[in-house]
C-alpha positions in Angstrom: 109.0 102.8 138.8 111.9 100.4 137.2 110.8 97.7 134.1 111.7 95.2 137.3 109.3 96.9 139.6 106.3 97.2 136.8 106.7 92.9 136.2 107.4 92.5 139.9 103.9 94.8 140.7 102.1 92.6 137.6 103.3 89.5 138.5 101.5 89.6 142.1 98.5 91.2 140.1 98.4 87.9 138.0 98.5 85.7 141.2 95.0 87.7 142.7 93.2 86.7 139.5 90.4 84.2 139.3 91.1 80.8 137.4 88.4 81.2 135.2 87.9 82.5 131.4 88.3 86.0 130.1 89.9 88.7 128.4 93.0 90.2 129.8 94.0 93.4 127.9 97.7 94.6 128.0 98.2 98.2 127.8 101.9 100.5 127.7 103.2 103.8 129.5 101.2 105.6 126.8 97.8 104.4 127.8 97.4 102.5 124.7 96.2 99.0 124.4 99.3 96.9 122.9 97.5 93.1 123.1 94.2 91.6 123.6 94.2 88.1 124.8 91.8 85.5 125.7 92.3 82.3 128.6 90.4 79.5 129.6 91.8 80.4 133.2 92.7 83.8 133.2 95.2 83.4 136.8 97.5 80.8 134.1 97.6 82.4 130.9 98.3 86.0 132.8 101.3 84.4 135.3 102.6 82.6 131.8 103.8 85.7 130.7 106.2 86.0 134.2 108.2 83.2 133.9 112.1 83.2 134.3 112.6 82.7 130.6 109.7 84.1 128.2 108.3 81.6 125.9 108.7 83.3 122.6 109.9 86.5 121.7 106.6 87.9 121.2 106.0 87.5 125.2 109.9 89.1 125.4 108.3 91.9 123.0 105.1 92.5 125.3 106.8 92.5 128.5 109.4 95.4 127.4 106.4 97.7 126.8 103.7 96.5 129.4 103.1 98.7 132.2 99.3 97.9 132.7 96.7 94.9 132.7 92.9 94.5 132.8 90.9 91.7 133.0 87.3 90.2 132.3 85.6 87.4 133.2 83.4 85.7 131.5 81.2 82.8 131.9 82.3 81.0 129.3 85.1 80.1 126.6 83.5 81.1 123.9 82.1 84.0 125.1 85.8 85.3 126.0 86.8 84.3 122.5 83.6 87.0 121.7 84.7 89.4 123.6 88.8 89.0 122.8 87.7 89.6 118.7 85.2 92.7 119.7 88.1 94.7 121.7 90.8 93.5 119.0 88.6 95.5 116.7 87.8 98.2 118.8 91.6 99.1 120.0 94.0 97.8 117.1 96.6 96.2 118.9 100.2 96.1 117.6 100.5 92.7 118.5 97.1 91.5 117.5 96.5 90.2 114.3 94.7 92.9 112.5 92.5 92.1 109.8 92.3 95.2 107.4 88.4 94.5 106.1 85.8 97.7 107.0 84.2 97.6 104.2 80.5 96.3 104.7 79.4 93.6 101.6 76.4 94.3 99.4 73.2 92.1 98.6 70.3 92.1 96.4 66.7 93.1 97.8 63.8 91.4 97.3 60.7 93.8 98.2 57.8 91.3 98.5 55.9 94.1 100.1 55.0 95.6 96.8 52.8 93.5 94.6 55.0 94.4 91.9 58.8 93.7 93.8 61.6 95.3 93.5 64.8 93.8 93.1 67.9 96.3 93.6 71.3 96.8 95.8 71.4 96.9 99.4 74.5 97.3 101.5 74.3 97.2 105.2 72.2 95.6 108.3 69.4 94.0 106.5 66.4 96.5 107.9 63.2 95.0 106.5 61.8 92.0 107.4 59.6 92.1 104.0 62.2 92.0 102.1 64.8 88.7 101.2 68.0 89.3 100.5 70.4 87.4 98.7 74.0 87.5 99.3 76.7 88.4 100.3 78.3 89.7 97.1 82.2 90.5 97.0 81.8 93.6 95.8 79.5 96.3 93.8 80.4 95.3 90.2 78.9 91.2 91.1 75.8 92.7 92.2 75.4 95.1 89.1 76.0 92.3 86.9 73.8 89.8 88.9 70.5 92.4 89.2 71.3 92.9 85.1 71.1 89.7 84.1 67.7 89.7 86.2 66.4 92.2 84.3 67.5 91.0 80.5 65.9 87.6 81.9 63.1 88.7 83.8 62.3 92.3 83.0 62.3 92.9 86.4 61.8 96.9 87.5 64.6 98.3 89.6 63.1 101.2 90.3 62.2 103.4 93.7 58.7 103.4 94.4 58.4 107.0 94.2 59.4 106.8 90.7 57.0 103.6 89.9 54.0 105.3 91.3 54.3 108.6 89.0 55.1 107.0 85.5 52.3 107.6 83.1 53.8 106.2 79.8 56.5 103.4 79.8 60.6 104.9 80.7 63.4 103.6 78.8 64.0 100.3 80.5 60.5 98.9 78.7 62.0 100.5 74.9 65.5 98.2 75.6 63.7 95.0 77.3 65.2 95.1 80.9 61.6 95.9 82.2 58.2 94.7 81.4 56.4 98.3 82.8 53.7 97.1 85.2 54.1 100.5 86.3 52.2 101.6 83.5 49.8 98.2 82.8 52.1 96.8 80.4 52.5 93.2 82.1 49.7 92.0 84.2 49.7 91.0 87.9 50.1 87.2 86.9 52.4 87.3 84.3 54.9 89.9 86.5 54.8 87.1 89.3 55.8 84.6 87.4 58.8 86.5 86.6 59.5 87.8 89.8 59.2 83.6 91.1 61.5 82.7 88.6 64.2 85.6 89.1 64.3 84.4 92.9 64.4 80.7 91.9 67.8 82.3 89.9 68.9 83.2 92.6 68.7 80.9 94.7 71.1 78.9 92.1 67.7 77.2 90.9 68.5 77.6 86.8 67.4 74.2 85.5 63.5 74.6 87.0 63.7 78.3 85.3 64.7 76.7 82.1 62.1 74.2 82.4 59.3 76.6 83.4 60.2 78.3 80.2 60.1 75.4 77.8 56.5 74.6 79.8 55.4 78.5 78.7 57.4 78.6 75.3 55.4 75.2 73.8 52.1 76.2 75.8 52.0 79.6 74.0 53.0 77.7 70.4 50.1 75.5 70.6 47.8 78.7 71.4 49.6 80.3 68.1 50.5 82.8 70.3 54.1 83.1 68.3 55.0 86.2 69.8 55.2 85.0 73.7 56.3 81.4 72.4 59.5 83.4 70.7 60.6 85.6 74.1 60.3 82.3 77.0 62.9 81.2 73.2 65.0 84.5 73.7 64.9 84.0 77.5 66.3 80.5 77.4 69.1 81.4 75.2 69.6 84.2 77.2 69.8 82.4 80.3 72.3 79.2 78.5 74.4 82.2 77.8 75.0 83.6 81.5 75.0 79.6 82.5 78.5 79.0 80.4 79.8 82.4 82.0 79.6 81.0 85.9 80.8 78.0 87.6 77.7 76.2 89.3 77.2 72.8 91.0 74.1 72.9 90.5 73.8 69.8 92.1 74.5 70.8 95.6 73.2 73.5 96.9 75.4 74.3 99.1 75.5 77.8 100.8 79.9 78.5 101.1 82.3 80.6 102.7 85.6 79.3 101.0 88.7 80.7 103.0 92.2 80.3 101.9 95.5 81.9 103.8 98.5 82.4 102.0 101.8 84.2 102.7 104.7 85.3 100.5 108.0 87.7 101.3 106.5 88.3 105.2 103.3 88.9 103.8 99.7 87.4 103.7 96.4 87.7 102.0 93.3 85.8 103.4 90.6 85.7 100.0 86.7 84.7 100.6 85.5 83.0 97.8 81.8 83.4 98.4 79.5 80.4 97.3 75.6 80.6 97.8 73.2 77.9 96.1 76.1 76.1 94.8 76.8 79.1 92.5 80.3 81.1 92.8 79.4 84.7 93.2 82.6 86.1 93.7 85.9 86.8 95.9 87.7 89.7 98.2 91.0 89.5 99.2 91.7 90.7 102.4 95.2 91.8 103.6 95.7 90.7 107.6 98.3 93.5 109.4 100.3 91.1 111.6 103.4 91.1 114.0 106.6 88.6 112.9 105.3 86.6 115.8 102.3 84.9 114.6 101.9 81.7 112.8 100.1 80.9 110.2 97.4 79.1 112.8 96.9 82.7 114.2 96.4 84.4 111.5 93.8 82.5 110.4 91.8 82.1 113.6 91.8 85.4 114.8 91.2 86.3 111.0 88.0 84.1 110.9 86.5 85.6 114.4 87.1 89.0 113.3 85.8 88.5 109.7 82.8 86.5 111.1 81.6 88.8 114.2 81.1 91.7 111.3 79.1 89.5 108.5 76.7 86.8 108.8 78.1 83.2 108.7 77.1 80.1 105.8 76.2 77.0 106.9 79.6 75.9 105.9 83.0 78.1 106.1 85.4 75.5 104.1 89.5 76.8 105.5 92.6 75.6 103.5 94.6 74.9 106.6 93.8 72.7 110.1 93.1 75.3 113.1 94.0 73.8 116.8 91.0 76.1 117.9 87.7 74.8 114.9 85.9 73.8 117.3 85.8 76.7 120.2 85.7 79.2 117.0 82.6 77.3 115.5 81.0 77.0 119.1 81.6 80.8 119.5 80.3 81.9 115.9 77.0 79.7 116.4 76.4 81.4 119.8 77.3 85.1 118.4 75.0 85.2 115.1 72.8 82.0 116.5 72.8 80.7 113.5 74.2 76.9 112.4 77.5 76.8 110.6 80.7 73.9 110.1 84.3 74.9 109.6 85.8 72.2 106.9 89.5 72.1 107.0 89.3 68.3 104.7 87.3 68.6 101.7 87.3 66.4 98.6 84.8 66.2 95.1 83.8 70.1 94.2 84.2 71.8 97.8 88.1 71.3 97.0 87.2 72.4 93.2 86.3 75.3 95.2 88.9 75.8 97.9 91.3 75.5 94.7 89.6 78.2 93.2 90.6 80.5 96.4 93.6 79.4 96.3 94.3 80.7 93.3 92.3 83.8 94.0 94.8 84.2 97.2 98.0 83.7 95.5 97.2 86.0 92.4 95.9 88.6 94.7 98.9 88.6 96.9 101.3 88.8 94.3 99.5 92.2 92.7 99.6 93.4 96.1 103.7 92.8 96.1 104.1 94.1 92.8 102.5 97.7 93.6 103.9 97.7 97.0 107.0 97.2 95.6 106.1 100.1 93.3 105.6 102.3 96.2 108.0 101.1 97.7 110.8 102.8 95.0 108.7 105.5 94.7 109.1 106.4 98.5 112.6 105.8 98.1 113.3 108.1 95.2 111.4 111.0 97.1 113.8 110.2 99.9 116.3 110.9 97.9 115.4 113.4 96.4 114.2 115.5 99.8 118.0 114.7 100.5 116.4 113.1 103.7 118.1 110.3 106.0 114.7 109.8 107.4 113.1 107.0 106.0 109.4 107.9 104.5 106.1 105.3 105.6 104.1 108.2 106.5 103.0 111.0 104.0 99.9 113.5 104.9 99.0 115.9 102.3 96.4 119.1 103.0 94.3 120.8 100.4 91.4 123.4 100.5 88.1 123.8 98.7 85.9 126.9 98.3 83.7 128.5 95.6 84.7 132.8 95.9 85.9 132.0 99.5 82.2 130.5 100.6 82.0 127.2 102.6 85.7 126.4 102.7 86.3 123.1 103.3 90.3 121.5 104.0 90.9 117.5 104.0 93.4 116.2 104.7 94.8 112.1 103.3 97.3 110.4 104.9 99.7 108.1 102.4 101.8 104.9 103.6 103.9 102.0 102.6 100.3 99.9 101.4 99.0 103.1 99.2 96.5 105.9 100.4 95.1 105.1 103.8 91.1 106.1 103.2 90.3 105.3 106.8 93.0 107.7 108.4 91.7 110.1 105.7 89.9 113.6 107.8 88.0 116.8 106.6 87.9 120.1 108.2 85.0 122.6 108.9 86.6 126.3 108.1 84.8 128.5 110.2 85.4 132.2 111.7 88.1 133.1 109.2 87.8 136.0 106.1 86.3 134.2 103.1 88.5 133.0 100.2 92.3 133.2 102.8 93.3 129.8 102.1 96.8 130.3 103.9 94.2 131.2 106.9 91.9 128.2 106.0 95.3 125.9 106.2 96.6 127.2 109.5 92.8 126.4 110.9 93.1 122.8 109.6 97.0 122.0 110.5 96.7 123.5 113.7 93.2 121.3 114.8 95.1 117.8 113.0 98.2 118.5 114.8 96.6 119.2 118.3 94.7 116.4 118.1 97.7 114.1 117.3 99.3 115.6 120.3 96.3 114.8 122.5 96.0 110.9 121.1 99.9 110.9 121.6 100.5 109.4 118.1 103.9 109.8 115.9 103.6 112.6 113.7 104.1 111.8 109.5 107.4 111.4 108.2 106.6 114.0 105.8 103.7 117.0 105.6 102.7 117.9 102.1 100.5 121.6 101.3 99.3 122.7 98.0 101.6 125.8 97.1 104.4 127.1 97.5 106.7 128.8 99.6 103.6 131.3 101.2 102.1 128.0 102.2 105.1 127.0 103.8 106.2 129.2 105.8 102.4 129.6 107.1 102.9 125.8 108.5 106.1 126.6 109.6 104.8 129.0 112.1 101.1 127.4 113.2 103.8 124.4 113.8 106.7 126.4 115.7 103.4 127.8 118.4 102.8 124.1 118.9 106.5 123.7 119.4 107.2 121.3 116.4 110.5 121.9 114.9 111.3 118.9 113.4 108.9 118.6 110.9 109.6 118.2 107.5 107.7 120.2 105.0 107.2 120.4 101.4 104.8 122.2 98.6 103.8 121.6 95.4 102.7 124.7 93.2 100.7 124.2 90.1 103.2 125.4 87.1 102.7 127.6 84.0 99.0 127.1 82.1 98.4 124.3 84.7 100.4 121.9 83.0 101.5 119.0 85.2 105.2 118.8 83.6 105.7 122.2 85.1 104.7 121.6 88.4 107.4 122.8 91.4 108.3 120.8 94.6 109.6 123.4 97.3 110.7 122.0 100.5 111.2 124.0 104.1 114.4 126.1 104.4 114.8 126.1 100.4 114.4 129.4 98.4 114.2 127.8 94.5 112.0 124.5 93.5 114.3 121.4 94.3 116.0 119.8 90.8 113.2 116.7 89.9 115.1 116.1 86.6 115.0 112.2 86.5 112.8 111.8 89.9 109.6 111.2 87.6 108.6 108.9 90.2 108.9 110.6 93.4 107.2 113.9 91.0 104.8 111.9 89.9 103.5 110.2 93.5 103.8 113.8 95.2 101.2 114.7 92.4 98.9 111.8 92.5 98.7 112.4 97.2 98.6 116.2 95.9 95.8 115.8 93.7 93.8 112.8 96.2 93.8 115.9 98.5 92.1 117.9 96.2 89.6 115.4 95.3 88.6 114.5 98.8 88.4 119.1 99.6 86.6 119.7 96.7 83.6 116.3 97.2 83.6 118.0 101.0 82.5 121.2 99.8 80.2 120.1 97.0 78.3 117.8 99.8 78.5 120.8 102.4 76.8 123.1 99.4 74.6 120.6 98.6 73.1 120.7 102.3 72.6 124.1 102.6 71.0 124.7 99.0 68.8 122.3 100.5 68.1 124.1 104.0 67.5 127.2 101.7 65.0 125.3 99.7 63.2 123.8 102.9 63.1 127.5 104.8 61.2 128.6 101.9 58.5 126.2 102.1 55.3 127.5 103.6 53.9 125.8 106.2 56.7 123.2 107.2 57.9 122.7 110.8 61.2 122.6 112.2 60.6 118.9 113.0 59.9 118.1 109.2 62.5 120.3 107.6 65.2 118.4 110.4 64.2 115.3 108.8 64.5 116.2 105.0 
């Protein structure tokens, strides 16, 4: 069917659509979703794509690829907005803004169902209704730092319940004055509960009441001539004031807010999220949205807000550094999706303006660092292309490695590297079965065959360069596998360890050449290949060790008499 016939058919389909709120999904001839959009009225919105003159460059680019449209009617525009962003996350369409932030954010969990609650690290869904959660924090370091402060000031336990129950004497944490050892009765329930309540106030940002309570306890202990206890509270007040001096806090404004700034430079965008809880800045996280050249700053910010908060909790305020026309509908959609109140603000003063200034500064600094890193990667890829004598740009590289222990429990690993660095979401491991133990050639063949069959099945592009850990033997083995799959034009190189396994002596081979490539003056290119090889090696080893641990655990469980299969599976 010609492109004119496709457009004519889609026009007719658009004319038959209901003019109700909904979502439309556009796909190409490979049945891959290329764009997802939402509309207040589906009929009018979809018809607008097929006017005699395309509305803009983005519409023109979509029309060159589109072959089908699927639609879903919703009751409200808010529902359409939520569904649109859910589908964007699912399909990763090339013409949509994509927020690359797959990580969940860590929290501090307080297990209040225990007489002596534990303050610990938590990531993922909030499972227990008997626990309280504080956060989100931007990274693990911020949580660890806060937990360290809690232990230092309030002497709270951080051990597991099973460890707690089996103590007969205090552990090292008690010796270094980081825990009051409730496990062996070194503190009373009353004193520990007092410290827990103070710690909860600390996490809520109520530092002033903590200091007031500590002063009262210190004075009370002095009157009772309990000078050791008085000295303890004096030291805790001092510790708390030191920590306060290191934090940016507006203690009079107990606001929960995410302060979001979008900045751009040289075609790249950075979204910085500053987490403020109870007036206290917990830290900042920077995200780099993937966009097309047709998207405006407003499009990027609006789409990023929806995608971010469909996966993360919304605070009472969301402060942004530029206005968006869909602010009201986005705000309503987020409240509907999470059943919580929030307000999006783009005009702020006073302390909120200070937070916004900090957020913008973080975004600008992160973007500057990212651009510098990307420039370095670009130079390395260019040097490698020149060293290999390739006319094709190297944008997408994969590397395979195999790990085993004397041929046992072989695991192959594939890591991916692109213009942004290592793409960990594209890493893959392969459990190798049915090959001779210790036969690395057979193992790598097995992994390569499975990987490239999957690429063919999913109709994805092949990598620009395939790297294997090894020399000419591994390259020839890989060539045979690819030839059996009718893949003839894949560029392959191997990196072989040199004398005494010294990285300086590593040699790089390319298919069709007997001798290694002369890498003289190509240190950056050689270092890049070594880095990718080492990452593949690391990923393979961790997979092999995990497989080995699982086997050992299963062996131990099998040796336990009287344990049924159901319990063995649970463990």
